[in-house]
C-alpha positions in Angstrom: -0.5 0.0 0.1 2.6 2.5 0.9 4.4 2.0 -2.8 1.0 2.7 -4.3 0.5 6.1 -1.9 4.0 7.0 -3.3 3.0 6.5 -6.7 0.0 8.6 -6.4 1.7 11.2 -4.1 5.3 12.0 -6.1 4.2 12.2 -10.3 5.7 12.5 -12.7 8.7 11.0 -13.5 12.5 12.4 -13.5 12.8 12.2 -17.2 9.0 14.5 -17.6 10.5 17.0 -14.8 13.8 17.4 -17.0 12.6 17.7 -20.0 9.8 20.6 -19.1 12.7 21.9 -17.3 14.3 22.6 -20.6 11.3 23.9 -22.2 10.2 26.6 -19.6 13.6 27.6 -19.7 13.9 27.9 -23.4 10.8 30.2 -22.7 12.1 32.1 -20.2 15.2 32.9 -22.3 12.6 34.0 -25.2 10.9 36.3 -22.9 14.1 38.1 -22.1 14.8 38.0 -25.6 11.5 40.0 -26.4 12.1 42.2 -23.3 15.7 42.8 -25.0 14.7 44.4 -28.1 11.7 46.2 -26.7 12.9 48.2 -23.9 16.7 48.2 -24.9 16.9 48.5 -28.6 14.0 51.1 -28.5 13.5 52.8 -25.8 16.5 52.5 -23.5 16.9 52.4 -20.1 14.2 55.0 -19.0 15.0 57.2 -16.4 13.9 60.4 -15.8 17.0 62.3 -15.0 18.8 60.1 -18.0 19.0 62.1 -21.2 19.7 60.5 -23.5 18.5 57.0 -22.4 21.4 54.1 -21.9 21.2 51.6 -24.4 22.5 48.3 -24.8 25.2 50.1 -27.2 25.9 52.3 -24.4 29.8 51.8 -22.5 30.8 52.1 -19.2 31.6 55.5 -19.2 28.3 56.1 -20.4 26.6 54.6 -17.2 29.0 56.8 -15.4 28.2 60.0 -16.4 24.7 59.6 -16.9 24.1 58.6 -13.6 26.6 60.6 -11.8 27.1 60.1 -8.1 25.3 57.0 -7.7 25.3 53.5 -6.9 25.9 52.1 -10.7 28.4 54.6 -11.0 30.7 53.3 -7.9 29.8 49.7 -8.8 32.0 50.6 -12.1 34.6 52.3 -10.5 35.4 49.6 -8.0 35.1 47.3 -11.0 37.6 49.3 -12.8 39.7 49.2 -9.7 39.5 45.6 -9.5 40.6 44.8 -13.1 43.2 47.4 -13.0 45.3 45.3 -10.4 45.6 47.9 -7.5 44.7 47.1 -4.0 41.3 47.9 -3.8 41.2 48.0 -0.2 42.9 51.3 -0.4 39.8 52.8 -2.5 36.7 54.0 -0.5 34.1 52.4 -2.7 35.4 49.0 -1.8 34.6 49.8 2.1 30.7 50.7 1.8 29.8 48.0 -0.8 29.7 44.0 -0.8 32.3 42.4 -3.1 30.2 40.3 -5.1 28.5 42.8 -7.9 31.8 44.7 -8.4 33.4 41.6 -9.4 30.4 40.5 -11.7 30.8 44.2 -13.1 34.3 43.5 -13.4 33.5 40.7 -15.6 31.5 42.6 -17.8 33.6 45.1 -18.3 36.4 42.3 -19.0 34.4 41.6 -22.0 33.7 44.8 -23.6 33.9 48.5 -21.9 32.5 49.3 -24.8 29.2 47.4 -24.5 29.0 46.9 -21.3 24.9 47.4 -20.8 24.7 44.9 -23.6 27.1 41.8 -21.3 25.3 42.9 -17.8 21.6 42.5 -19.8 23.2 39.1 -21.0 24.0 38.5 -17.9 21.0 39.1 -15.9 18.8 37.7 -18.5 21.0 34.2 -18.0 20.6 34.3 -14.2 16.9 35.0 -14.2 16.6 32.3 -16.9 18.3 29.8 -14.8 16.3 31.0 -11.8 12.8 30.8 -13.6 13.8 27.2 -14.7 15.0 26.2 -11.5 11.7 27.1 -9.6 9.8 25.5 -12.4 11.3 22.4 -12.4 10.3 22.9 -8.2 6.5 23.7 -8.8 6.0 21.0 -11.2 7.3 18.5 -8.2 5.7 20.2 -5.6 2.2 20.5 -7.5 2.6 17.4 -9.9 1.5 19.7 -12.8 3.0 20.4 -15.8 1.3 23.7 -16.3 1.8 25.4 -13.1 5.0 26.5 -13.7 4.2 29.0 -16.5 2.4 31.1 -14.3 5.7 32.4 -12.8 5.9 34.1 -16.4 3.2 36.4 -15.6 5.5 38.1 -13.0 7.5 39.1 -16.3 4.8 41.5 -17.5 4.6 43.5 -14.1 5.9 46.9 -13.7 8.3 45.9 -10.9 10.1 43.9 -13.8 9.8 46.3 -16.8 10.3 49.4 -15.1 13.0 48.3 -12.4 14.1 44.7 -12.5 15.0 44.4 -15.9 15.5 47.9 -16.9 17.4 50.1 -14.5 18.2 47.4 -12.4 20.6 45.7 -14.2 23.3 48.2 -13.5 21.9 47.5 -9.5 23.0 44.4 -7.3 18.7 43.8 -6.4 18.3 42.5 -9.6 20.5 39.3 -10.2 20.8 39.0 -6.0 17.0 38.4 -6.0 17.0 36.0 -8.9 19.8 34.0 -7.0 17.6 33.8 -3.9 14.9 32.2 -4.6 15.7 28.9 -6.1 18.8 29.0 -3.3 15.9 29.3 -0.6 13.7 26.7 -2.0 16.6 24.1 -2.3 17.8 25.2 1.3 14.0 24.4 2.5 13.7 21.4 0.8 17.2 19.9 1.5 16.8 21.1 5.3 13.2 19.8 5.4 14.8 16.2 4.3 17.8 16.2 6.7 20.2 16.0 3.8 23.2 17.3 5.1 25.1 17.8 1.6 22.5 19.8 -0.1 21.6 21.7 2.9 25.7 22.7 3.0 25.7 23.3 -1.2 22.4 25.6 -0.8 23.6 27.6 2.4 27.0 28.4 0.3 24.9 29.3 -2.6 23.4 32.0 -0.3 26.2 33.0 1.2 27.3 34.0 -2.3 24.2 36.1 -2.5 25.0 37.7 0.5 28.3 38.8 -1.0 26.5 40.3 -3.7 25.1 42.7 -1.5 25.0 43.8 2.4 21.3 43.8 2.5 21.0 40.1 1.7 24.0 39.3 3.8 22.0 40.7 6.8 18.9 38.5 5.6 21.1 35.1 5.5 22.6 35.7 8.5 19.5 36.8 10.3 18.2 33.7 9.2 20.4 31.0 9.8 20.8 32.4 13.1 17.1 32.2 13.8 16.8 28.9 12.1 19.5 27.3 14.3 17.7 28.7 17.4 14.6 27.2 16.1 16.1 23.8 15.2 17.5 23.8 18.9 14.1 24.4 20.3 12.5 21.7 18.6 15.0 19.2 19.3 15.2 20.4 23.0 11.3 19.7 22.8 10.8 16.4 20.7 14.3 15.1 22.5 13.9 11.5 22.1 11.3 11.1 20.3 10.7 9.2 16.6 9.6 11.1 13.5 10.4 13.2 10.7 8.0 15.6 11.2 10.6 18.2 12.8 13.8 19.9 11.4 17.3 19.0 12.1 19.9 21.0 14.0 23.1 19.4 12.4 22.5 20.8 9.0 21.5 24.8 9.7 24.3 24.5 12.2 26.9 23.3 9.7 25.6 26.3 7.3 25.6 29.0 9.8 29.1 28.0 11.1 30.3 28.3 7.3 28.7 31.7 6.7 30.5 33.4 9.9 33.5 32.3 8.7 33.7 33.5 5.4 32.1 36.6 6.7 35.0 36.9 9.3 37.7 36.3 7.0 36.6 38.5 4.4 36.4 41.3 7.3 39.6 40.5 8.3 40.8 40.6 4.9 38.7 44.4 4.6 40.3 46.3 7.5 37.8 44.4 10.4 34.6 45.4 8.8 32.4 43.6 5.9 31.2 47.0 5.0 32.3 50.0 6.5 29.0 51.9 7.1 29.8 53.3 10.6 29.3 56.9 9.1 25.4 56.0 8.4 25.0 56.6 12.1 25.5 60.4 11.0 22.8 60.5 8.9 19.4 60.8 11.2 21.3 64.0 12.5 22.4 65.7 9.7 21.0 69.0 8.5 19.9 69.6 4.8 18.4 72.2 3.0 16.4 71.6 0.6 15.5 67.9 1.6 17.1 65.0 -0.6 16.0 61.5 -1.2 17.3 60.8 2.4 15.1 63.6 3.9 11.7 62.4 2.0 12.6 58.6 2.7 12.4 58.9 6.5 15.7 59.6 7.4 14.9 62.6 9.8 12.8 60.4 11.9 15.0 59.7 14.5 15.3 63.8 15.0 11.4 64.3 14.9 11.1 61.5 17.7 14.0 63.0 19.8 14.8 66.6 19.1 16.8 67.1 22.4 19.3 64.3 21.2 19.0 65.4 17.6 20.3 69.2 18.8 22.8 67.8 20.7 24.4 65.4 18.3 24.0 68.2 15.2 26.0 70.6 17.8 28.6 67.8 18.6 29.1 66.7 14.8 29.5 70.5 13.8 32.1 70.9 17.1 34.2 67.6 15.8 34.0 68.5 12.3 35.7 71.6 12.9 38.4 70.0 15.0 39.5 67.4 12.6 40.2 70.1 9.9 42.9 71.3 12.5 44.4 67.6 12.7 46.7 66.0 10.2 45.7 62.5 11.3 41.7 62.1 11.6 41.5 58.5 12.1 41.0 58.2 15.6 38.5 61.2 16.3 36.7 60.3 12.8 35.8 56.8 14.5 35.2 58.7 17.9 33.0 60.8 16.3 31.1 57.8 14.5 31.1 55.7 18.3 29.1 58.6 19.7 26.6 58.8 16.7 25.9 55.4 17.3 25.5 55.4 21.1 22.8 58.4 20.3 20.8 56.2 17.7 20.9 53.2 19.7 19.6 55.6 22.5 16.8 57.2 20.9 15.6 53.5 19.3 15.4 52.1 22.8 13.8 54.9 24.6 11.5 55.8 21.9 10.7 52.2 19.9 7.2 52.4 19.2 7.2 56.5 18.1 10.4 55.7 15.9 8.7 52.2 14.4 5.0 53.9 13.7 6.5 56.7 12.2 8.9 54.9 9.8 5.6 52.7 8.9 4.0 55.7 7.5 7.2 55.7 5.1 7.0 51.7 4.2 3.7 51.9 3.4 4.0 54.8 0.9 7.1 53.0 -0.9 5.5 49.4 -0.8 2.8 51.3 -3.3 5.1 53.3 -5.3 5.6 53.0 -9.0 9.4 51.4 -9.4 10.8 54.9 -10.6 9.2 57.6 -9.0 8.5 60.1 -6.1 6.1 58.0 -3.7 3.8 61.0 -3.3 3.1 61.3 -6.8 1.1 58.1 -7.3 -0.7 57.2 -4.0 -3.9 56.6 -6.3 -6.1 53.9 -7.2 -4.5 53.0 -10.4 -3.8 49.5 -12.0 0.1 50.2 -10.4 -1.8 50.0 -7.1 -3.3 47.3 -7.4 -0.4 45.4 -8.5 1.5 46.4 -5.5 -1.9 45.4 -3.3 -1.9 42.0 -5.4 2.0 41.5 -4.1 0.9 42.2 -0.4 -1.9 39.8 -0.7 0.1 37.1 -1.8 2.7 37.3 1.0 -0.5 37.7 3.7 -1.8 34.1 1.6 2.0 32.9 1.5 2.2 33.2 5.4 -1.0 31.8 6.0 -0.4 28.8 4.2 2.9 28.5 6.2 1.0 28.3 9.1 -1.6 25.8 7.7 1.0 23.3 6.5 3.3 23.9 9.5 3.5 20.2 10.5 5.2 19.8 7.1 9.0 20.3 7.6 9.2 22.2 4.4 6.7 24.7 5.2 8.2 25.4 8.7 11.6 26.1 7.1 9.7 28.5 3.9 7.7 30.2 7.0 10.7 30.6 8.8 12.6 32.3 5.6 9.6 34.4 4.8 9.2 36.2 8.0 13.0 36.3 8.7 13.4 37.4 4.9 11.0 40.5 5.6 12.9 41.1 8.7 15.9 41.3 7.6 15.6 43.4 4.3 13.8 46.3 6.4 15.2 46.1 9.9 17.9 48.7 9.0 15.7 50.9 6.8 13.1 50.8 10.2 16.1 51.9 12.8 18.8 53.8 10.7 18.6 54.1 7.0 15.7 55.6 5.1 13.8 54.3 2.6 13.9 53.7 -1.4 11.4 51.9 -3.4 14.0 49.6 -4.8 14.6 48.2 -1.2 10.9 46.9 -1.1 11.8 44.7 -4.4 13.1 41.7 -2.7 10.1 41.4 -0.4 7.5 41.8 -3.3 9.0 39.0 -5.3 9.6 36.8 -2.1 5.7 37.3 -1.7 5.2 36.0 -4.8 7.5 33.0 -5.0 6.3 31.9 -1.6 2.6 32.2 -2.7 3.5 30.1 -5.6 5.0 27.4 -3.3 1.9 27.4 -1.4 -0.5 27.3 -4.1 1.7 24.3 -5.9 1.3 22.5 -2.2 -2.5 23.0 -2.5 -3.0 22.2 -6.0 -0.7 19.0 -5.5 -3.2 18.3 -2.4 -6.3 18.8 -4.6 -5.2 16.1 -6.7 -3.5 13.8 -4.7 -6.4 13.3 -1.9 -9.2 11.9 -3.7 -6.9 9.4 -5.7 -5.4 8.4 -1.8 -8.9 7.6 -0.7 -9.7 5.7 -4.1 -6.7 3.7 -3.4 -7.5 3.2 0.2 -11.5 2.5 -0.7 -10.2 -0.4 -3.2 -8.5 -2.2 0.0 -10.4 -5.4 0.8 -11.9 -5.3 4.3 -10.6 -1.7 5.0 -13.1 1.1 5.6 -11.4 4.2 5.5 -13.3 8.0 5.7 -10.8 11.0 5.0 -11.9 14.4 6.7 
């Protein structure tokens, strides 16, 4: 009977899955080819302040010139330093960015400096095609339906993809990081639930690489692995001495966490003691800026509004310290002391006024979540198609979380729910506390909502097909009277 039930519960055959994966991968590549012809060959990268727009014929120099002092320009400058053979630790850009994406851009520059945008698009298209192909294969396995994964292609029709991820996003680190994170997350959850040490470790190494692409993803992976280790230890203590497979094991996630900590610390020691040097971030909430810029409109000044006395004190102290450092020949120790004082002030405000700060930052979170990918949030908070699209992302997230809770007796959904909750927490905690919000900072959460919802929906699809067949199998056994509730 067990063999019969397994036959019902785990269609289709391996050959069919591989064939479907190849077909799905080909369709994904075709979708990106169409996007290439439409977006870049005719319109280019459409950003309001880019005149003329960047196209696939644009060079790295064009990107630096037209973006100005923005993230894409600093990534390219860092990639140039890596290609030149100089010690990258002496440059300021190495200090503030995770190393993975500049290394990838250095590869694109090495192929052709004059066709940098084209190379980055081809790399992005290849990574996203592979990601959708792998996730499609996983959804076939989960749902038992060969048509189900094609729903993922609908995501390519959203403004999130067309206006950012496959447009301006090809010269930012989010696009490739999100593409790699999703299939690795599914693989990690499935292998951890199955207590497969080798596969779990491989998925953890992949997630570690994603963390090295962007520090936001590193924070997500670090917080998730730490929370997963604690969760597994608690489950082990509660179920110690009991047999059964309905729980997550400590070993695989503990090894993954240790590997991550070792890799991060090795790189930090090479990079003068820090993975990224972000101490100056703690000065930004107290700064004076007129007229307001993107930091202020994104909620950077919330700490000043929540704690006016500390804000005035830190502004005076920072002005005094800046004047004093102009008279010093070596400002390293004085600068570090100033950063430490600002960090203590930020932590003091967060600890003494947490609810006021979080409530004010929540207002910015809602505005930016429902914003158009390349716009100022205040300009499009209307009941439009884009508003409905973002509302769907929110609904998908709620339904995905509800599905993980409903299917919590399955170890896979325990792991997926943990990734979902901690992933959102890790992606927003810095913005809710110290830094400002930008529309692109929330793209990871929106795509995560879609993929988690797709996995939950695939499981619902599987159950709707499997349980009636299981009931017929059981009812056909002589002498057995079974009622499935």
